[in-house]
C-alpha positions in Angstrom: -96.8 -92.0 -85.9 -96.0 -93.8 -82.9 -97.5 -97.0 -82.3 -98.7 -97.5 -78.5 -99.6 -100.5 -76.6 -102.6 -101.0 -74.8 -101.7 -101.1 -71.4 -102.9 -104.7 -70.9 -101.1 -106.3 -73.6 -98.2 -103.9 -72.7 -97.9 -105.6 -69.3 -98.0 -109.0 -70.3 -95.1 -108.5 -73.0 -93.3 -107.2 -70.2 -94.3 -110.4 -68.1 -93.2 -112.5 -71.0 -90.1 -111.0 -71.9 -88.6 -111.5 -68.5 -87.7 -114.8 -68.9 -87.6 -117.1 -65.7 -88.9 -113.9 -64.0 -92.0 -114.1 -65.8 -92.8 -118.0 -65.5 -94.5 -118.6 -61.5 -93.3 -122.4 -61.7 -89.5 -121.9 -62.4 -86.7 -120.1 -60.1 -85.8 -116.7 -61.2 -83.0 -115.2 -62.3 -79.6 -116.7 -62.5 -76.4 -114.7 -62.6 -75.4 -111.5 -60.7 -77.4 -108.5 -60.0 -77.1 -105.8 -62.5 -76.9 -103.2 -59.8 -79.3 -100.7 -60.7 -78.8 -97.2 -59.5 -81.0 -95.6 -56.9 -83.0 -92.7 -57.0 -81.7 -89.8 -54.4 -85.0 -89.0 -53.4 -85.8 -92.8 -52.6 -89.6 -92.4 -54.1 -89.4 -93.9 -57.7 -93.0 -94.8 -58.4 -93.0 -97.8 -60.7 -96.4 -98.0 -61.0 -96.8 -94.7 -62.2 -97.1 -93.7 -66.0 -95.6 -90.0 -65.2 -92.2 -91.7 -64.2 -90.2 -92.4 -67.2 -87.7 -95.3 -67.3 -83.8 -94.6 -67.8 -81.7 -95.8 -70.8 -82.8 -99.2 -71.7 -79.8 -101.9 -71.1 -79.3 -105.2 -72.6 -78.2 -107.1 -69.1 -79.7 -110.2 -67.9 -83.1 -110.5 -67.9 -83.8 -107.2 -70.0 -85.2 -106.6 -73.4 -85.3 -103.5 -75.3 -89.0 -101.9 -76.1 -88.7 -100.5 -79.6 -91.2 -97.7 -80.9 -91.7 -97.9 -84.7 -92.7 -94.7 -86.8 -94.1 -94.2 -90.2 -90.5 -94.0 -91.6 -89.1 -97.1 -89.7 -87.6 -98.1 -86.6 -87.1 -95.6 -83.7 -83.4 -94.5 -83.3 -81.7 -96.8 -80.6 -80.4 -95.2 -77.5 -76.6 -95.4 -76.9 -75.8 -98.5 -75.2 -74.3 -97.7 -71.5 -71.0 -98.5 -70.7 -70.9 -102.0 -68.5 -70.2 -101.3 -64.7 -69.3 -103.9 -62.5 -71.9 -105.8 -60.8 -72.8 -104.6 -57.1 -75.3 -105.4 -54.6 -77.2 -101.9 -53.6 -78.9 -101.5 -50.2 -82.2 -102.2 -51.7 -83.3 -103.1 -55.5 -84.2 -99.5 -56.8 -85.1 -98.4 -60.3 -83.1 -96.1 -62.0 -83.6 -92.3 -62.1 -86.1 -90.2 -64.0 -85.0 -89.7 -67.2 -86.5 -87.2 -70.4 -89.9 -88.1 -71.3 -89.2 -86.8 -74.7 -86.3 -89.2 -75.7 -87.0 -88.7 -80.2 -86.3 -91.4 -82.1 -85.2 -90.6 -85.8 -88.7 -90.1 -87.4 -89.2 -87.5 -84.5 -91.9 -89.2 -82.7 -91.5 -89.7 -78.6 -90.6 -93.1 -77.2 -92.8 -92.4 -73.7 -94.6 -95.5 -73.0 -91.9 -98.0 -73.6 -89.7 -96.5 -71.1 -91.5 -97.0 -67.9 -92.1 -100.5 -69.0 -88.3 -101.0 -69.3 -87.9 -99.3 -66.3 -90.7 -101.9 -64.7 -88.9 -104.8 -66.7 -85.5 -103.5 -65.3 -86.8 -103.5 -61.7 -88.3 -107.0 -61.7 -85.4 -108.6 -63.3 -83.0 -107.4 -60.5 -85.7 -108.1 -57.7 -86.1 -111.5 -58.5 -82.5 -112.3 -59.0 -81.8 -111.0 -55.5 -84.5 -113.0 -54.2 -83.4 -116.4 -55.9 -79.8 -115.8 -54.3 -81.1 -116.5 -51.4 -80.2 -120.0 -49.6 -82.2 -119.9 -46.3 -85.6 -118.9 -45.3 -84.5 -115.1 -43.8 -82.3 -114.3 -46.8 -85.0 -114.7 -49.4 -87.8 -112.9 -47.1 -84.8 -110.1 -46.8 -84.5 -109.8 -50.3 -88.2 -109.7 -50.8 -88.5 -107.0 -48.3 -85.4 -104.6 -49.6 -86.5 -105.3 -52.9 -90.2 -103.9 -52.4 -89.0 -101.0 -50.0 -89.1 -98.2 -50.9 -88.9 -98.9 -54.6 -92.3 -100.5 -54.9 -94.2 -100.0 -51.6 -93.5 -98.0 -48.4 -94.3 -100.7 -46.0 -94.3 -104.6 -46.2 -95.5 -107.3 -44.1 -94.2 -111.0 -44.9 -97.0 -114.2 -43.2 -95.6 -117.5 -43.7 -97.5 -120.4 -42.9 -96.3 -122.1 -39.4 -95.1 -124.7 -39.6 -93.9 -124.8 -43.3 -94.7 -128.2 -45.0 -91.5 -129.7 -46.7 -91.8 -131.4 -50.2 -94.8 -133.9 -50.4 -95.8 -133.5 -46.6 -99.2 -133.1 -45.7 -99.7 -129.8 -44.1 -100.5 -129.2 -40.9 -104.3 -128.5 -40.0 -105.1 -126.1 -39.4 -103.9 -123.3 -41.4 -101.7 -121.0 -39.4 -99.7 -117.8 -40.9 -97.2 -116.4 -38.6 -95.5 -112.7 -39.5 -92.3 -113.7 -40.5 -90.6 -110.2 -41.3 -91.7 -106.5 -41.6 -90.4 -103.7 -43.5 -90.9 -100.0 -43.7 -89.7 -96.6 -45.0 -88.3 -94.5 -42.0 -91.3 -92.0 -40.9 -88.7 -88.9 -41.8 -88.2 -90.4 -45.1 -88.7 -87.4 -47.7 -90.3 -89.4 -51.0 -90.9 -86.9 -53.0 -89.1 -83.9 -51.5 -91.1 -83.2 -48.6 -91.3 -85.2 -45.2 -94.7 -87.4 -45.4 -97.3 -88.2 -43.1 -97.1 -90.8 -40.6 -98.4 -94.5 -42.2 -101.5 -95.5 -40.7 -99.6 -99.0 -40.0 -96.4 -98.8 -38.8 -95.3 -102.5 -39.7 -92.4 -102.8 -36.7 -92.9 -105.7 -34.6 -92.2 -103.6 -31.6 -95.1 -101.1 -32.2 -96.6 -102.6 -35.0 -100.5 -103.9 -34.2 -100.0 -106.3 -36.8 -101.0 -110.0 -35.8 -98.4 -111.9 -35.1 -100.0 -115.4 -35.7 -103.4 -115.5 -37.8 -105.1 -118.8 -37.6 -107.1 -118.8 -41.2 -110.9 -120.0 -41.1 -111.3 -122.4 -44.3 -115.2 -120.6 -44.8 -113.4 -117.1 -44.1 -112.5 -114.6 -46.7 -108.8 -114.8 -46.4 -109.0 -118.4 -47.2 -110.8 -117.7 -50.4 -108.3 -115.1 -51.4 -105.2 -117.3 -51.0 -107.2 -119.8 -52.8 -107.4 -117.5 -55.6 -103.5 -116.9 -55.9 -103.6 -113.7 -57.4 -102.5 -110.4 -56.2 -105.7 -108.2 -55.2 -106.3 -104.7 -54.2 -108.1 -104.1 -51.1 -111.0 -102.3 -52.9 -113.5 -104.9 -52.7 -115.5 -105.9 -49.6 -114.1 -109.6 -49.7 -110.4 -108.5 -50.0 -110.8 -105.9 -47.4 -112.3 -108.6 -45.2 -109.3 -110.8 -45.9 -106.7 -108.1 -45.2 -108.5 -107.1 -41.8 -108.5 -111.3 -40.8 -104.6 -111.3 -41.7 -103.4 -108.3 -40.0 -105.9 -107.9 -37.3 -105.5 -104.1 -37.3 -106.6 -101.1 -39.2 -104.5 -100.5 -42.3 -105.1 -99.0 -45.5 -107.5 -99.8 -48.4 -108.5 -99.6 -51.6 -105.6 -99.2 -54.2 -102.8 -98.4 -51.5 -102.7 -101.9 -50.6 -101.9 -104.9 -52.3 -102.5 -108.9 -50.5 -100.6 -111.1 -52.6 -100.7 -115.1 -51.4 -97.4 -116.4 -51.8 -97.7 -120.0 -53.4 -95.1 -122.5 -53.6 -94.9 -125.9 -56.3 -97.7 -127.5 -54.4 -99.7 -125.1 -52.0 -99.9 -121.9 -50.9 -97.3 -121.1 -47.9 -97.9 -117.4 -47.1 -99.3 -113.9 -48.0 -97.3 -110.6 -48.5 -99.2 -107.2 -47.7 -98.1 -104.1 -49.7 -98.9 -100.8 -48.5 -98.0 -97.3 -49.4 -98.6 -93.8 -47.9 -101.2 -91.5 -48.3 -99.1 -89.0 -50.1 -97.6 -91.2 -52.9 -99.4 -92.4 -55.9 -101.7 -95.4 -55.4 -100.9 -98.7 -57.1 -102.0 -99.2 -60.6 -103.3 -102.4 -62.6 -100.1 -102.9 -64.0 -98.3 -103.2 -60.5 -100.4 -106.3 -59.9 -98.4 -108.1 -62.6 -94.8 -106.9 -60.7 -96.5 -108.0 -57.0 -97.5 -111.4 -59.1 -93.7 -111.9 -60.0 -92.1 -110.9 -56.9 -94.7 -113.0 -54.8 -94.2 -116.1 -57.4 -90.3 -115.9 -56.7 -90.3 -115.7 -53.1 -92.6 -118.8 -52.5 -90.7 -120.7 -54.8 -87.6 -119.5 -52.8 -89.1 -120.3 -49.5 -89.9 -123.9 -50.9 -86.2 -124.2 -52.1 -85.3 -122.9 -48.8 -87.1 -125.3 -46.7 -86.1 -128.4 -48.5 -82.3 -127.4 -48.3 -82.7 -126.5 -44.6 -84.3 -130.2 -44.2 -81.5 -131.5 -46.3 -79.0 -129.9 -43.9 -80.6 -131.3 -41.0 -80.7 -134.5 -42.3 -76.9 -134.5 -43.0 -76.1 -132.8 -39.6 -78.3 -135.7 -37.9 -76.5 -138.1 -40.2 -73.4 -137.0 -39.1 -74.2 -137.2 -35.1 -75.4 -140.9 -35.9 -72.4 -142.1 -38.1 -69.7 -140.8 -35.2 -69.6 -141.9 -31.6 -71.2 -139.4 -29.2 -68.7 -140.0 -26.8 -65.5 -142.2 -26.7 -65.6 -144.8 -23.9 -63.0 -144.7 -21.0 -61.4 -148.2 -20.7 -58.9 -149.0 -18.3 -54.9 -148.1 -18.9 -55.5 -145.6 -21.4 -57.0 -142.0 -22.1 -58.8 -141.0 -25.4 -59.5 -137.8 -27.1 -60.5 -136.9 -30.6 -61.5 -134.5 -33.1 -63.8 -134.1 -36.2 -63.9 -131.4 -38.5 -66.0 -131.4 -41.6 -64.7 -130.6 -45.2 -66.8 -127.1 -45.1 -69.8 -125.6 -43.2 -71.8 -126.5 -46.1 -70.7 -129.9 -46.5 -71.3 -131.5 -42.8 -70.6 -135.1 -43.6 -67.7 -136.8 -44.9 -66.4 -140.1 -44.9 -64.1 -139.9 -42.1 -64.6 -141.9 -38.7 -63.1 -142.8 -35.8 -63.8 -145.2 -33.0 -62.6 -146.8 -29.5 -63.7 -150.3 -28.9 -63.3 -151.9 -25.6 -61.9 -155.6 -25.9 -61.7 -158.6 -23.5 -58.9 -158.7 -21.1 -59.1 -154.7 -20.8 -57.5 -154.2 -24.3 -59.1 -151.3 -26.7 -59.2 -151.4 -30.3 -58.3 -147.7 -32.0 -59.8 -147.6 -35.5 -59.6 -144.2 -38.2 -61.0 -144.9 -41.3 -61.6 -142.7 -44.2 -64.2 -143.3 -47.4 -63.4 -141.6 -50.9 -65.3 -138.6 -51.0 -67.2 -136.3 -48.5 -70.9 -136.5 -49.6 -74.2 -138.3 -48.3 -73.1 -141.1 -50.1 -69.8 -141.2 -48.7 -71.4 -140.8 -44.9 -73.9 -143.9 -45.2 -70.8 -146.2 -46.8 -68.7 -144.9 -43.5 -71.8 -145.9 -41.4 -71.8 -149.6 -42.6 -68.1 -150.0 -42.6 -68.0 -148.8 -38.9 -70.8 -151.1 -37.9 -68.9 -153.8 -39.8 -65.4 -152.8 -37.7 -67.3 -152.8 -34.6 -69.0 -156.1 -35.3 -65.4 -157.7 -36.0 -63.9 -156.5 -33.1 -66.8 -157.8 -30.9 -65.2 -161.4 -32.3 -61.8 -160.6 -30.7 -60.4 -160.8 -34.4 -56.8 -160.0 -35.0 -56.5 -156.8 -36.8 -55.1 -158.1 -39.8 -58.3 -160.4 -39.9 -60.4 -157.5 -39.2 -59.4 -155.8 -42.2 -59.5 -158.5 -44.5 -63.2 -159.2 -43.5 -64.0 -155.3 -43.7 -62.4 -155.5 -47.6 -65.3 -158.5 -48.4 -68.0 -156.2 -47.0 -66.7 -153.2 -48.8 -66.8 -155.4 -52.2 -70.4 -156.8 -51.0 -71.3 -153.2 -50.9 -70.6 -152.1 -54.5 -67.6 -151.9 -56.6 -66.5 -148.4 -55.9 -66.5 -148.6 -52.2 -63.1 -147.6 -51.6 -61.7 -146.6 -48.2 -58.5 -146.6 -46.1 -58.3 -147.7 -42.6 -55.9 -148.4 -39.7 -57.0 -150.8 -36.7 -54.8 -150.9 -33.7 -55.5 -153.2 -30.6 -53.7 -152.0 -27.4 -52.8 -154.5 -24.3 -52.4 -152.2 -21.1 -51.3 -155.5 -19.2 -48.5 -156.5 -21.5 -48.0 -152.7 -23.2 -47.9 -154.0 -26.2 -49.6 -152.6 -29.4 -50.7 -154.3 -32.4 -51.7 -152.3 -35.6 -52.8 -153.2 -39.3 -53.0 -150.6 -42.0 -54.8 -150.8 -45.2 -53.6 -147.9 -47.6 -53.9 -145.4 -44.8 -51.3 -142.5 -43.5 -49.0 -144.3 -40.7 -49.6 -143.7 -37.0 -47.3 -140.9 -35.0 -46.2 -141.9 -31.5 -45.1 -139.3 -29.1 -42.6 -141.1 -26.2 -42.7 -140.0 -22.6 -39.4 -138.0 -22.9 -40.4 -136.3 -26.4 -39.2 -138.1 -28.7 -41.5 -138.7 -31.9 -41.7 -141.4 -34.6 -44.0 -142.5 -37.2 -44.6 -146.0 -36.6 -43.3 -148.4 -39.5 -46.3 -150.4 -40.6 -47.0 -152.2 -43.8 -49.3 -149.9 -45.7 -51.4 -152.5 -47.5 -54.0 -152.1 -50.2 -57.3 -149.8 -49.7 -60.4 -151.1 -48.6 -62.3 -152.4 -51.3 -59.7 -153.5 -53.7 -60.0 -157.4 -52.9 -57.7 -160.1 -53.1 -55.3 -158.3 -51.1 -53.5 -159.8 -47.7 -53.2 -157.4 -44.7 -49.9 -157.7 -42.3 -50.1 -156.7 -38.8 -47.0 -155.6 -36.6 -46.4 -155.9 -32.9 -44.9 -152.8 -31.4 -44.0 -152.0 -28.0 -46.5 -149.3 -26.3 -44.8 -147.4 -23.5 -46.2 -146.0 -20.4 -47.3 -142.4 -20.9 -46.7 -142.5 -24.6 -49.3 -140.7 -27.0 -50.4 -142.3 -30.0 -52.0 -140.4 -32.9 -54.2 -141.7 -35.6 -55.7 -139.7 -38.1 -56.9 -139.2 -41.8 -55.4 -137.8 -44.8 -57.3 -133.9 -44.5 -54.8 -133.4 -41.8 -51.6 -133.8 -43.5 -52.8 -133.4 -47.2 -53.7 -130.5 -48.9 -53.2 -128.6 -52.6 -49.9 -126.9 -51.2 -48.2 -130.0 -49.9 -48.3 -134.2 -50.3 -48.9 -136.3 -47.5 -45.2 -137.4 -46.5 -44.5 -133.4 -46.1 -47.9 -133.1 -44.1 -46.8 -136.2 -41.6 -43.1 -134.7 -41.2 -44.7 -131.2 -40.4 -47.1 -133.1 -37.7 -44.1 -134.9 -36.3 -42.3 -132.0 -36.0 -45.6 -130.1 -34.5 -45.8 -133.1 -31.8 -41.8 -132.9 -31.0 -42.2 -129.0 -30.0 -45.0 -129.6 -27.9 -43.6 -132.5 -26.1 -40.4 -130.3 -25.7 -42.6 -127.8 -23.4 -44.5 -130.4 -21.5 -44.3 -134.1 -21.6 -46.7 -135.7 -21.6 -48.9 -132.8 -22.5 -52.6 -133.1 -21.8 -54.9 -134.8 -24.2 -57.2 -132.0 -25.2 -54.9 -129.2 -25.8 -52.6 -131.5 -27.6 -55.3 -131.9 -30.2 -56.0 -128.6 -30.7 -52.2 -128.0 -31.0 -52.1 -130.3 -33.9 -55.2 -128.9 -35.5 -53.1 -126.0 -35.8 -50.9 -127.3 -38.2 -53.3 -126.6 -41.2 -53.4 -122.8 -42.0 -56.3 -120.4 -43.5 -57.7 -122.3 -46.3 -55.3 -125.0 -46.0 -58.1 -127.9 -45.9 -59.7 -129.5 -48.5 -61.0 -132.6 -46.7 -62.6 -133.6 -43.6 -60.5 -134.4 -40.9 -60.6 -137.4 -37.8 -58.5 -137.5 -35.2 -57.9 -139.9 -32.3 -55.2 -139.5 -29.6 -54.7 -142.4 -27.2 -52.3 -141.9 -24.0 -50.9 -145.3 -22.7 -51.0 -145.6 -18.9 -50.9 -149.5 -18.9 -51.7 -151.5 -16.1 -48.7 -152.4 -13.3 -48.0 -156.1 -13.3 -48.4 -156.0 -9.5 -52.2 -155.1 -10.1 -52.7 -158.2 -12.2 -53.5 -161.7 -11.0 -53.5 -164.5 -13.1 -54.2 -168.1 -12.9 -54.8 -171.2 -15.0 -57.7 -174.2 -13.3 -58.8 -177.3 -14.8 -62.2 -177.8 -15.1 -63.1 -180.2 -12.1 -65.3 -179.9 -9.6 -62.9 -178.8 -6.9 -62.0 -175.8 -8.9 -64.4 -173.4 -7.5 -63.0 -173.8 -4.2 -59.5 -173.5 -5.2 -61.0 -170.1 -7.1 -62.1 -168.9 -3.8 -58.8 -169.4 -1.8 -56.5 -167.8 -4.7 -58.9 -164.8 -4.8 -59.0 -164.4 -1.1 -55.3 -164.5 -0.9 -54.7 -161.7 -3.9 -57.3 -159.4 -1.9 -55.7 -159.9 1.3 -52.1 -158.8 -0.4 -54.1 -155.7 -2.0 -55.5 -155.1 1.3 -59.3 -155.3 0.2 -60.6 -157.8 2.6 -63.4 -155.9 3.1 -64.6 -157.1 -0.8 -63.6 -160.8 0.1 -66.8 -162.3 1.0 -68.7 -160.6 -2.2 -66.0 -161.5 -4.4 -65.8 -165.0 -3.5 -69.2 -165.5 -3.9 -69.3 -164.4 -7.6 -66.0 -166.3 -8.4 -67.5 -169.1 -7.2 -70.9 -168.8 -9.2 -69.0 -167.9 -12.5 -66.4 -170.6 -12.2 -69.0 -173.3 -11.5 -70.9 -172.5 -14.7 -67.2 -172.3 -16.7 -66.2 -175.9 -15.4 -69.9 -177.0 -16.3 -69.1 -176.3 -20.1 -65.3 -176.0 -20.5 -63.4 -178.8 -22.3 -59.9 -177.3 -21.4 -58.5 -175.0 -18.7 -60.3 -171.9 -17.8 -58.5 -168.6 -16.9 -59.0 -166.6 -13.6 -57.9 -162.9 -13.8 -58.1 -160.1 -11.2 -57.6 -156.3 -12.3 -57.2 -153.6 -9.6 -57.3 -150.2 -11.2 -60.3 -147.6 -10.1 -62.6 -150.7 -9.8 -61.9 -154.5 -9.2 -62.3 -156.5 -12.2 -62.8 -160.1 -12.5 -62.6 -162.1 -15.7 -63.4 -166.0 -16.1 -62.5 -167.6 -19.6 -63.2 -170.6 -21.1 -63.6 -172.6 -24.3 -67.3 -172.7 -24.8 -68.9 -170.5 -27.3 -72.2 -170.3 -25.6 -72.8 -167.0 -23.6 -74.7 -167.4 -20.4 -78.1 -166.2 -20.0 -79.6 -165.0 -16.7 -83.1 -166.7 -15.6 -85.3 -166.4 -13.2 -85.2 -169.6 -11.0 -88.8 -170.9 -9.5 -89.0 -171.7 -6.0 -88.1 -175.6 -6.2 -85.2 -175.1 -8.8 -82.1 -176.2 -7.7 -79.8 -174.0 -10.0 -80.4 -170.6 -12.3 -79.6 -168.4 -9.6 -75.8 -167.6 -10.3 -76.1 -165.0 -13.0 -79.2 -163.5 -10.8 -76.6 -163.2 -7.9 -73.9 -161.6 -10.2 -76.3 -159.1 -11.7 -77.6 -158.2 -8.1 -74.4 -157.7 -6.5 -71.9 -156.7 -9.3 -71.6 -152.8 -10.5 -71.5 -154.0 -14.2 -71.1 -157.4 -15.7 -71.3 -158.7 -19.0 -70.0 -161.5 -21.2 -67.9 -161.4 -24.6 -67.7 -164.3 -27.3 -64.1 -164.9 -28.2 -62.7 -166.5 -31.4 -61.9 -169.6 -29.2 -64.8 -169.3 -26.5 -66.1 -166.6 -24.4 -65.1 -164.5 -21.2 -67.3 -163.5 -18.2 -66.2 -160.8 -15.9 -67.8 -158.6 -13.4 -66.6 -155.3 -11.5 -66.8 -154.1 -8.2 -66.3 -150.5 -6.8 -63.1 -150.3 -4.7 -64.1 -149.5 -0.8 
């Protein structure tokens, strides 16, 4: 005779045999979806014992339920031919099969087939839910798995805001309707048109509450604390359901309220509804609802953590790279940064432009090995170090030497490449030092392109290797391109082939219009990357050399003695008269007198005085004293301490920069 299992015991064995899908604290379902075929009638009832399962399979998450007879094990049904995995529009169960599949002993195997159908459904549904990466995908996976196979309508409520990790949840507990799904009103679930649902869970027409504030002493809070899915057939569950959706809904065994509990706390609830023309839910269906709710809650936890990490990565990237480039005198700048992939927003590439004393500018591009969060953190430390070293006005080779020392202090595996160039717009010269980085490429005003011959040097972090700088001409209207190896290297070409291709692209652009606009030029350069031809992140920095004409510069050396301030005033007035800026003479003389007097007081060697006429009038006074001036508020009886206060009030901008041997104090005034 055929051995029939008790309903509760059979359901427990189904839950236990479904692997990861039956464990409430483990994410479910690895591997692809089994591709469960759909019922053409769209209404297969997993909870009804009148429905028979299809042929048992041996795919992932599936186990055979064998019937036994007096003569031995039941005959094994033929194994179906494996089909390639496919993702259906919704997870559905196999079409009904014969309820009288006979064993070798002539007995029936009726109870095993519905249980196998439920098992196949749970396996496919949990795999689909587990495949989602973000919140919307996971909730959509739940809705598509439930409707129309398991229920006619579903409402999913999630906590607002969702707690992340070990964060303390925000009080009070508020649930927000995240998504609804339903069977269309004209759906044929049993071969006939079914009546309209008492609740049509669509946001535009539904009466369901968008938000629900859970009373901690109310019935909804009590049901959520119980965690288990429940039928709306008791007074407490009916009251909890009414509190959640705040409208009339089916009750009894046509509605299931399933709390969604994550790894640490309840994060929401799902409401499953069936039409009056379909059979009500059965007790075994609560086990299925529990499995779906558990996997959904764990998936939501995963998505929230993933979203927080993606947000942190994006913010880290924004903090590591400059928000905007400065626009120093005599040079125009443009930049681009492309991450390695949309899922890896942070990398180790960086670029920077740092204004230096004397209207010079430092141009920096670097690349830390890898494109992970750790690479981005190391990149941030090295970029900060470069900015600090640049502020000391060290030569490029010294900057790379100290950067190499800093990388070794950070760790033995902190490797990076870097190119550091200093452009002087007055001298029209460029000083470049390289640490294992691809060489810069220059586009001249006549359309000629060249790869600059710069000693390559060893990468940052090797240690004990000297760096060498080279001085090159930087002609007016020339364009310098600094980049990382992600622009020129890929799986299909080496670095030098990519550099030659970059040079050819620059030449093609320069032959059309020269000098080309910087922003379109950067886009043209990035076009050398074909679809799928990028393996690394890319940093690109373009600099157009405008320079400063010698006629717009006035430069003097002054001996530090008491009469120097008076001589400085006369020299400044003469230069302003030559530039036809007599309207600024009084203000400039006053400010120059104060700054020169302060320099004479502490200087031991000749001081420098320089005027630059660009879009503003800039005055620079340098001396050999390392102490930076500090603005003070002088008292009514004080005889000094007002010089920098006047500079602060009259100048448009001012500042002081420490040099390797002394300092420079500067101020700017707008041109009339």
